[in-house]
C-alpha positions, 0 to 999 in steps of 0.5 A: 480521455480520448485519442484520435490518430491519423496517418498522411503523406506530408508533414508540412500540412499538419504542423502549418496547421498546429504553428497556425494556432500557435501563431494566434494564441490558441496553443503553444508548444510544450516539447520538442525533440530530435528536431532543430525548431518547430518551424513548419517547412524546418520540420517538415525537411527534418522529418521526411529526411529520417522517414523511409520513403517505402512507407506511403504515409509516414505521418503520425498525428494524434490528438489526445482529448480530455474531460472539461471536469478535468481542466483544473487538474491538467496543467502544462506540466501534466498535460506534457506527461500524460502525452509523452506517456501515451507516446512511449506506450504506443511505441514513439518514445525516442522518436522526433516529435512536437507536442502542442497544446490547443486552447481552442475548445472547453476540453483540454487537447493536445496535438502530437506529431512525429513519424511512423518511421523509426529513425534508428531502424529505419522500419515502420513502428507497429502500426496493427490493431493501432486503434485498438491498442490506443483505446486499450492504452487511453483506458488504462491511463485514465485510471491510473491518473484519475481521469475521467472514465469516457465510457461505461465499460471503463467505469467498470474496469475501474470498479474491477481495480478497485475492489482487486486492489483492495483484496490484495492487500487485506488478505495478501492471497497467494493463489486465485482461490485464496484471492476469491475468498479475500473478495468474498470476505470483503463482500466485493462483487468481483471474482477472479479464474484461470483461463487458459495461460492467462486470468481474467475477471468477472463481476458478480451479484450477492448470490455469487452469480456471474453478472458480466462478461470476462476482463482480460487481466492484460487490460489492468498490466499498468495496476500490476493486475495482469497475470504475470504481476500477480503471479508475482504478487502471489509469489512474495506473498507466500514467501512472507507469510513462509518467512514469519510462519519459520520465525515464529517456529523457531522462536517457540522452539525449546524445551521450556516455555519461553516469557512473552518479553523473550518472544517479542523481543526475538521476532522484532530482531527478525522485524515482525512485531507481535500484537497481544490480544486479550479480555477479561479472562487474560491473553486470547490470541496474538498477531504477528505483523510483518511488512504491514500485514497481520497474521493470525498463528493459524493463518500461518499454518494450523500447529501455530494456532493460539491453542498451540502457540499458548502452550510454549508461551508463559503467560500472565494470568487474567489478574496480571494481564488486566494490570498491564492493560491498565498500565499501559492504558494510563500511560497513554492518558499522558497523566504520570502516576503520583506518589505520595508518601503518608501513615508509614507507606507510599500511596499510588494514585491516577485517573484510573481508580481501580488501578490505583487500588490494585496498586496500594494493596500490592507489596510497596516495592513492586508498587514502585517499580512498575509506577517508576517504570511507568512514568520513565516510558510515558515521559520517553513517550512524550518526548519522542511525540514532540520530536515526531511533531517537530520534524512534521511527522506527526504520527502516532505510530512510529517510535512512540508506539514501539515505546508503549509496546516496549513498556507492556513487555517490560511489565510483562516480564516484571509481573511474570518473575514476581508470579514465580517469586510469590510461588517460591514464597509460598512454597518456602512458607509451606516448608516453615 
């Protein structure tokens, strides 16, 4: 996107030039504001009447050209949006103007005609460093709207924006140091540093050595990556982390350990989801999910690391954890656990022989209870997916995933109580 700006002292000439293009079918008027019509004589008289005679060159005429490769994406509606956005950022939002689209070259382009005199204050609209300001605006608009980059420097800028945004999303940093850690972790060739009262970005080689000059963050204001916006985001990231930290702290408080179900439900009431991770030896950790970001306990604070947190939870042993995961996997498979009564007892069968062996080896009341929970939750999950598909959402998340998580909590709670019951039975047996 390239902007060419000219100034003049007569409106009629530039208006007649554009109107002549319209008359022969090489242009069309996309927009007019503050004018009776687009007739060159009438429009010129109106603009001259609104202009302060002390301004020697009141005519503002801008040509905005785009790459031929962008032609397909630049219909009249999009061209008008881009032209109005450009004029607003240049300080001409409320000015009377005419926007023409021309078709006489391979490159899509528009012409904008307005007055450099503010119609409300009768003062000249800021024109200092006009060309430089215009270049910054068009550079930002190219990236914002996915337009073809017009120069090599802008390709570097686009790369910087991409890397910084990905690091901000993945790491949710709270300051520049944390941002650089997130960039390093992602092997991104970009770093940030404070400079004076602002922030700059620069590119680096794989060994961390600087390979480019600094890019002022003000260049990225349209993407909310300027210093002021970044400070605001850093503060919000910190606020979110502290909110999760305090919620987890509060939930773990108490004289006795809390069950996984109660722990999960209390955090869910605060809009925080829990994702427990485990292996063959049982549970190995937990992530807290809030506003789309995952936090490890140690991310919140060292006192909430998994080694400290698990001391405050009633956790399943490796056997119960494996059974829980097998039941969850079976529920997601879409096939119910089948039950048949023979030889004086109920036999259970699924698509997992190991799960079948576990269910058939435990007390029939426990196996029946777990199987009924499995089949009920599976049925609810199927119904929810049907509703989502019918509504057109077709997501694997949402309510169906919530049902799967709720089923896991139900199994955890049941197995916890079963474990206590079996322990009490063993104690009773020893007394007898």
